[in-house]
N, C-alpha and C positions, 0 to 999 in steps of 0.2 A: 665179593658178592654182586656188588653193582658194575662190575668191569665191564667194559664193553665200547661200541662206537661214541664218537665224540660228536658226532652229525646231528644237528637242530634236530628234532623229533624224533630219535633213532635210540636215545638214554633209556634209564631205568627211574627217572624223578630224583637223581643225587642232588637237584636244586630244591626237594620239597624238604629234606632233611637237613638242611641246612640252619645254623642256628645264630651263626657270628657274621653281623653284616657290617661291621664295624670300618671307618676308613682311618687309614694313617695319619696322626696329625703333622704340624709343619715343623715340629722340633723333633718328631720320631725318625727314627732310622730308616734311609731307606731299603725298602724289599725287605722288612722284617716284621713281621705280624704281632703287633701287641699283644701279650699273652694279659688273658682277663688278672683282675685284681685277686688277691688273696684276703681272707677275710679269717680273723683268727678270733677264740671265745674270749681272750684277755683283751681285747681291743674295747674302749671305750664307746660305746655308742650314744652319738647325738640326740634319738630318741628314746633312749632309757633316760638319758642326762633331763630332758625336759619333760618325761612323765613322771621322774622323782619330784620335780619342782613343782609339777599342775595336779599330780595325783591320780591322772586316769590318762588313758592310751589314746581316747578321741581328743580329747583336749588338747593333747600334746601334738596332735596330726595337725588340729585347729592352728597352734599357736606357732609351730614352723611353717607354715603353707606361706610363701613367698617373701620368707626371711633368708637374705644373704648378708654375709661377713663380706666388708670390702678393705682390703690393704693396699698401702701405697708401697710397690717393690720396683727393683731394677736388677740388672744383670749385664754384666762387662763382654762386649764381642770386640776382639782383636782387629786393629784395621793393618792392612801391613801394604797398601797401594798409596799411602798419602805419608810425606816425611813431615807434616805437620802435629800428625798425633800417632800415637801408638795403638790405643785401644778407646773405645768409647761408650760411654754409660747408657745404656737404654732403658729409659723408664716406663714401666707397665703397671698395669689394675691387674690385681689377682681375685676374683670372686668365690668364696663357697657358699654353696647352696646349702643350708642345715636340712631343708626336707628329705634329700636323698643324698646326701655327702657328695655330691659333683663338685668340680671345680671347673673355671673358665677363667682364660687370661687374654688380656687385650692392651695393646699398645697405644695411645694416644699419638694421632698424627702430629708430627713437629714439622713447621714452615722449612723449607729449604736444607732438608737434612741429607737428601739424597739416598734414602732409604726404603727399597721398594717394597710393598707387603705389610706395611704397617696398617694395624686394626686388628683384628681377632688372630691373636698368635695360638691359641689353644680354644677350641671350641667344649663347651659344656659335657661333662663325662666324667666318670670317677678314673682317676689317675691312681696308676700304682705306684708304691712308696719305692723305698732302695731295696728293700727286705723281701717284694712283692705284697707287701699288704697295702692297703688303702689308707690313704690319706680320711684323718679325723678332725674335727675343730681345735683339738687338743695340741696339734702341730701348727697351729698359727698362733704366732704371736710376734709383736715387735722385735727387731733382732734375731730371729727365727731363718734359717735359710735352708731352700727346701730343693731339690734338685728334680725338675721336670721335663724327662728325655734329655737329660744329657747336659742340660743347661740349669746353671744353679741360682736360684733367686732369693734375693734377702728381702726380708720386708722391714721399712721403715718407719711406716705410719699407717693408721687406720682411722675411719670416721668414728662417730659417736656412739650408736648404735653398735659397732662391734666390742667397743669399749666397755660399755653398759653390759652388754652379752656376756663377754669375758669374763667380766668381773663378777659379773651375778653368778656363776657357775664356778666361781674360787680361784679363778686362773688371774693372778698379778698382769697389769701391763704396763709395762715401763714405756717412759717419755718417748715422744719421736725423735727420730735421729734424721740426720741433714744428709741429702743426697752428694754422693762424692763429685766432684767435678771432673771436667775434663779440657785438654785444649781446644777443640773445636767448639763446644759450649760458649769459654771463654771469648774466644774470637768473634763469636755470633753475637755476643753480648756489646762487646765491646764496637761494632761496626754499628751495630742498633743505637748504641746511644750517640754517635756521631751525626747519625740521620734524623736531627732534631728540626721540627718544622720553624719555617723564620716567623719570627716576631717584630710585631711593629712597636716602637715607641716612637712618643712624639716630646718634643722640647723646644720653647722658642720657634713656633712656627715651623720648624724644620719637620719632615718624614724621611725616615731612616728604615733600612732594612737591615736585619743582623742574623748573618748567615751562621753555619754550625762552628767554622773557624774563627769568627768574632769577630769579622770585619763588617763594617758597617758602612752601607752605600746610601747616598742621598737617592730620591726618586725625583724625576722632573714633573713639572707640571702638567704635561703632556699626559704623563703614564698616571698622574693621580686624578685627572679629567677623565681620562679614558674609562677608569677603572671604575669611579663614580657614576659614570653615565652607562657602563654596563651595568652594573646591579639595578640601578634605578630604571631603565628602560629595556631589558632583556625579553625578547620574544613578541615586542611591540614594532608593530611594521606598519606605516601609513601607503595606502595604495590608490593609484592614481590611474584613470584609462587615460590613454594618449591616441593622438591618429598624427601618422608622419605622411605627406601628401608627396610622393614621388613622381609623378606625371609629367613633370618638364624634362625630366631625363627619358631616354629610349625605353621603351620598355618598361617604364615606371609604373605605379600603381598607390591606391592608397591603401598605408597598413594600418591596422587595428594592434595597437599593444597596450600593454600595462605593465606600469612603471612601479616597483616596491622600492619603498626608502626604508631603511634597517636604522631605527632611534639608537640602537645599543652603540653603533661605530658611524653613523654618519654615512654609510655606502648605499649605493642605488645600487638594481638590476631591473634589466628590461627582457622582459617577454613577450612575445608575440603571439596572439590570437587568430588562428588559423580558421576562415569560415568552411565550410565543406566544399569538398571539390574545387577546393582552389589550387592544385595541382604543387604546393610549395611543400620541402620537405620539414616535418615538424621538429625544428630545432630545439632544442631545452631550454635554451635564452638567446636573446637577440644582444643585450651588452650584461655580460658577466658581473657578479658583484662586484664593485670597488667603488673608492671614491672618485669623483666625476669632478674635475676642473671647469673652472667658467672661463669660456672664451672672452676674449680681451681682443679691442680694437677689430673684431672681425676676423684673428687669424688661431687658427686651430693648431695645438700641440698635444703632442703624445708622449707622456713621460716615461712611459716604459718601454719607448721603441729607439729614447736616448742613449748612446754610447758612455756619456758622461754619469762618473761615481759620484757627482754632486746632488745633493739634495732639491730639484726644483723646487720654488715655492711659489704661493698663488691660490688664491682663492677658492673654493671648493663648492659644489652645488650644497645647500642644506633645505630643512624644511622651512625656511624663512621665502626662499624662490618657488615653493611650489604652490600654487592655487589654481583653481578652475579659470579657464581663458589664459593663463600664460606661457608664453610661447617659450622652450627651454632648445638651446642648441647645444648637443651630445654628442661630439667626436664628428662635427661637419654636418650634422643633420638636424633638421628643426622638427622639433615633436611640439603639438598644440593639446594640451590637457584640457579637458571636455569633460571630466566624470572624476567621482572619487566615492568612497563606501562609506557608511554608516561612522565607522568607528576612526577613520580620517578626519569626518566632517566633525564628531565631536571632541578630537586633540586639536583641531583649528580654532574652533569655538571657544575652548577654556583657554587658548595657548594665545590666540590672538585677536579673541572677539571676534570672529568671523561669523554673518548670518545668512548670507546669500549664499548657496549651494546649489544654484539653476544649473541644469546640466546645459552644455551647449547642445543643439541639434544639428549632427553631425550627417544626416542622412545624404546620401547623394541621389538627383535624377535618375532614375533608371531610363532604359533606350523606351523609345514610344513603340508601346505594343500595337499590331498591325493586325487588325481583325480582319480574318478572313470568312469570307461568305462560302457557307457549304453550298456544292451544288445543287440543281434542282433533282427532284426524285425522277429516277430514268425509267421507273417502270417495272423493274425486275427485281423480284421477292417485296417481303415488307420493306416500309421506306427505315427501319432502325437500320437492317439490313445494309442497304444501299448505303447510309450515312457510316456505319463500321467500316466498310471500304474503303471510304475516302478519309476517316480520323485514323486508320491502323493499316501498316504497311501487309502485316502478314492480318489474316481476317481472323475475326473473334465473335465467337457469337454473342448476341447480346443478352445482357445479364435480365434475369426477371426477378419482378419483386415478389420474394418467396412469402414473405409475411402478409403483402395484400393478396397474394393469391390463396393462401392459408383462413384469412379473415373472409373473405367474400367467395369461398368458391363453390357455396350453392346459391349466391345471392343473383337474382336475375330479374328485370323490372319488365312489365308488358304493358305495353300502352295501343291505344287505339288510334290510328291516325286515319286523315284525309287530306286531300290534296285540298290547297288554296288556289284561286285564280279561277277567272272568268271562263274557262273553258267547262260547256256543259259536259263532254264526254267523259271529263273524273271527277263530275261531281258525285257520283254515286258509286265510284270507287273506295273502298275499304282496306287497310292497311293494319297488321300488326308488327308493333316495333321490339323486338327483345334487346334488352343492353345488358350485358354479362358485365358486371361490376368488380371480376377479377383479373381481369386484363383489359378494360375498358374498350371493348367492340361491342359492335353492335350487328343484328342483320335483323331484313323486313321482309315479312314473307305475306302475300295479296291473297287473300281468301276466294274460292269461286264463287260468282255469284250467275245464277240461273238467267238467261237469255240477256246476259248483259254485253255479248258480243266479244269479251275480255277473258283470257284463257289465265288461271291462277296461278300461283307458284311464287317459287322464290323469286323476288322482287332485287335484293341484294344480300351477296353472302357476308359471311361475318367478317369483320374487317372494322379498323378505327376509321374515321370520318372527322374530316376537317372543319373546323367552324368556319363558316362564311360571312366576310363583314358587312358593313351597311353598302360599301361598293361592289359587291358582288364577287370580292377575291377571296381567295383562303387568306386566314388569319397565321397558318401556322401551328395552331393549338387543337386539339381534339376536343368532339363532344364529351364535357363531362355528365355525371350524372345530375348533379344540379341545374341542368338546362333544359331539363327532360323534365317538365310538369302539366296536369292538365290545363289548356289553354297556352301553351308556350307556342312560338312559330319558329320552326325549325329546317334548314334549308341542305339536302342532302345532296349531294352529285347534282346541283343547278334544280331540282325538283324541292318544290316548298311546300311544305305539311305544317298542318296544325295538330296538336293532340287534344284529341276529343275525350280520352276518359282511359283509367287504368284499372286494374282487375284488383281484386281485395288483397293478396297476397302483396303485391307492391305497395299499396295503399300502407300497410302493416310494414313491412320493411323501411319506407319513407319517414314513418312515424317513430320507428323506434331509432332511427340513426339521425336525429334531427338536426345534428353539426355536421352532415354532408348533404341535406335537404332542407333550405331555408323556408321553401314553401308548404314544408310538412313540420315546421319547427312551432309549435303552439304557444310556446311563451314569447316568442318574437313577434306571433299575428297578433296575440292579445296585448301586446305593449304597444303594435301601431294602431290598434280600436281604440284601447285606453286613448290614446292621444288624439285621434280622430274625433272621439265624441268628447273631450275633455274641452277641446279647442270649439267656439260657437260658429267658427267662418265656416267650418266644413257640413256644419247642418245635419251629421250624421245621426244625431241622438234623436232631433226632432224626428228626421226621416223613417226613424225606426219605430216612434212612437205614432207615426200615422201610418206605417205598413201594415198592422194586423189589422186589414180589411173586415175579417167576420168577428173581430171581439171576443177572441177565444184566449188570449193571453199569450199565445204562443206564434211563432216567428217558423214557418217553414224553409225548404229551401228555395222554393222560386220565389218568395219577400224577400230573403235575405239576398239573393242574387241581382234581383231587379232592383231594389236601393242600391246596391253598389255602383250597378251599374248606370242608374241614373243620375247618382252623384259624382261619376266619374271619378272615383278615387282608385287608388294605386293597389288593386287586392285583386291578383290574379284568381280563376275559378279553381283553383286546388287548393288556395287559401280558404277560401269561403268554404270547400269541402272538409277541409279540416277543423275548422270550427265548427260545423254540423255533427260531424263524427264524434267531435271531443264533447260537446253536451248534449248530444242525443244520445242517452244513457238507454232509454228503451227501444232506440232504432224505428221508431213510428215515424222519422222525417220532419217531427217538429221540435224546436227548442223553448222550452220555458222563458218567459222575458223576466221573471222575477230572479230566476236561477242565471240566466246571462247577464244582468246589472250586476247581482252580487258578488260575480267573479271579474267583469271587466271593470265596474265603477262601484268598487265599496266606497262607503260614506267619508272612510276617513281619508283615503285619496283624493275623493273630491273634495275636502276641507284643505288639506293641504295644496294642491294646485289651482285653486279658487283665485288665488291674483294673476294666473296667466292663462286666464281662457279666452281672452281678447286677443291671443297671440296665435299666428297659425301651427296647427298640426305636428308641421316638421318640426319647428323649432322646441314645442313642448316634450317631442321625442327625445330630441337630442337630449334638453334637459333631464330628463329620466332616465337616460342611457348614460349618463354622466353621474347621476347618483349613485345608479348600480354597482358601476365602476368602482366607485369611491367605496362601497360598501365591502365589494371583493378585496380591495387593497387592505381593508381592516381586518377581514376575517382572515387574509394571508396573513397577516403581521401577525396573529393572535394563533394561527397554527404553528407558526415557526418555532414558537415560545413554548409548545408544547410536542415537539417532533420527537425528542430524544424518549420521551415517556410513550408515545405514538408506537413507536419503532419497537420497545421493548415488549409491552402489550400485544403487539402485532404478532411478533416472535413467538411469545408463549404460545399466543390462541393459535397460531398457525402447527405447531408441534404438536399441541394437544388435538386439532384436528387431524393431523399426518397419522397418530397412533391410534385414532378411532378410524380411520380409513383402513390402515392396514389390516387393524383385527376382523372387519367385515367387507372385506375388499370384495369379493365375488358381488355379494347383495348392492355396495354402494354403485360399481360399475354398469349392474342392471338398471338399478334406478336411474343411473344419469342416461342412459342408451334411451330408457321411457319417456323420459322427459324432452330430450333431444328431436325422437320420433314425431311429438306431440306440438313440436315449437314449428312456428309458419317460416321462418328460416333456415331449422336443422341444427340451432346453435344453442347456447346456454347464456344465459345471463344472472344478473344478480336474483330479480322475482324467482327467477324457477330454481334458481340452486337453494336461496331460503326455507322458498316449498319443500325439496328434496331431504333437506337436512332436519326440520322442524315437524313436517307432517309424515313423510313415509319412513325416514331412516331414526327419527326419535334420539337426535343427539343429543345429551343435556351440554349445551352450551349457551354462556350468557347472551344478552344481547350486545354489548359490548366485545364479546370474544366475536359473535357474528358478524359485528360490522367492521371489527378488525382485520378478519378472514377475507371479507367481502373488497376490502378496501384493498388487500395483497394480491387478491385473485383478477379483480377487474378494473383495473387502472382506467386514467380517463379515457385515454385513446383506445382503450379496447373493452369495450362493454358487454360485446357477446362473443362467446368464442366457440368454435365450433367442435362438434364431438369428438374428434380426433384429435384436433390440438389439445383438449381439456383432459382426454385422456394422458398423452402426453406430459402435460404441466403436472397431472396426481404421481406420474412415476417419476419423473424429474429426469426427464432425457429432452424437454422444451428449450427451446431458441430462444423463447420471448419472456415469458414468466419463470422465475425460479423460485419455488418453494422451498426445496431442499438444499440446506446447507451441508 
């Protein structure tokens, strides 16, 4: 019906009708398919027997599940190639599974048997009997002979469960039988009996070794000592660091080596420590592991190079000869031990009571470094480009400070200048200096004035300007932002200028970065004023009290500046302006005397420094700064104790903030952009960030979590962040601050 081609895909589905997927077994005949076992109604069913005992079909199934009868059996196999044996007894185990009347046969592996394929002889399945019927549990008993695929197996023993089961169903189980022997098994037993481990026996202070043949050999004292030493000090190695100075020979050099002393057998190994780019091949060992003879009378002898069969005597190097500072002669070379590791120090301390393990300084003075001065600037390109052509053979573009550029991308300082000097022609000229903090360059522009006779315009293009020393020569350093403040004298290309004023944006920018602008650091200025007012020698406090001419209880900028100038105190116009801007809350140009004194001279400070009022104000300021540094050190020490707790709290707060930010990303980005637009420097700082989270976004964050987020987001060296960099930080793509892990 289904006859046709056998090409794959061209048949009619013969494989779909196949029902017999069995494979032939190890003991089955080759090429003959096993016939399915036949069952008869007269056969005793195992399930029916269990059902009879338990009373129900379901209980019988549960009781026979995973129940197996286990028998010890053997069969004989002929051996035709060996003259020592005719046949061999092969022991195996027969498993009978009660749940489905299947049988499995396995042969335990036997050492040195030479029989391949030991293990599973017959896989689990229903094995047909001699008459085509399947085997049942009634066929299995001690003494029974079963034929499996042409092999006759005799059952000689069973386990306790099998014996109880067969007895329970009314089958009498005989006593176990012995396995028959064969010539090969008896031969292997004789060989195994002769291979007895050596036994030690002691008597009359003599040590003997008893061999299998009954002979007793006395061990030497060296063998006994070596065995005890090995068992006591195995895997214990002393490590010393040595130096070999071979500079007296041609092309010699100083070599650093490591000496290993093995306590288990008193052998020594020396390895070389090659520094980087030394040009030497990395040999595994400088001196291979062996016992090393001591050199006697300056003569070197190598026993391994001798042609004599006599064992040469002589003392060997031991751990008694190894110390820091000891000089060893090994194979004609002198090694100086200059250090050792901690285990070696502990061993020498316990064994010999040594306490001084100070390493010897072996550092060699290097060649004198020749300082080469760079050539003067030739005027072509930037000075950095010209200097790069001197440093490198292949020209490389100078590296820019990207972090500084990102931090101060929109930061520009604008100052009003006028020329200093007695020339009346330049007295009325005004200049505007713009300082770019991103790359430390500046430019000067001169506004045009009517009827001045001078054409305005660009006075100096954007460039870096060198400082000029007191001798009128360039110092090599460029003008920095801290050098520009109101009242400062600046020399630019032989022109001397005086800074007269600064715009409001520049003043706010300098006050937001007090660590870069000392003249706008209100804390440092108040500390200086406090020291001056505490000192009786400065007369500042009495001068301030007399400066209130109109008796209004307030000081204006003119009175303040006039007092400082009259007393010739080291306060610049920028510092006076910073104080007035800080205390003048209502911008009326006057400072309340009571408010000023409560901030600068609180009563507790006046009482604290009452004993040093007669000293100069510089000494009082030094005392105050020292006390402030001590307090900062104490706070740092207390902060280190809670660093782990702060890190865990910070990580948890940052994760909570990022989750809320991701939920309302668009609104958060719009809020931060709006805050940056209203900021004078176009950046976002901690005050603006707090205001955005609390007032605008309404994030439910505790004060502790908010402080932790600000601590992570605004480190000490980056208190204000540009908007573009701030967005990269939130997105996890910034190289400056990483919030996401």
